[in-house]
C-alpha positions, 0 to 999 in steps of 0.5 A: 376566709377572705383573701389578702392582696400583696398591695395591702398592709404593711408589706405592700407599703414596704414594697412601695418604699423599696421601689421608690414609689412613696418617695417621689420616684427616682429623684426622691429615692436618690435624695433618701439614699444620700440622706441615709449615707450622710447619716451613716457618715455622721454616726461613724464620725461620732457626731 
């Protein structure tokens, strides 16, 4: 059998997204967080 590396596959992508590497570093991660918070506010208000 072959070996599986952590960076390969879906879990590697999830880890990169969690660290902000996919979204453009720290600034991109901040933009994603603000968008997510705004989405939660809109859902709570019923819009």
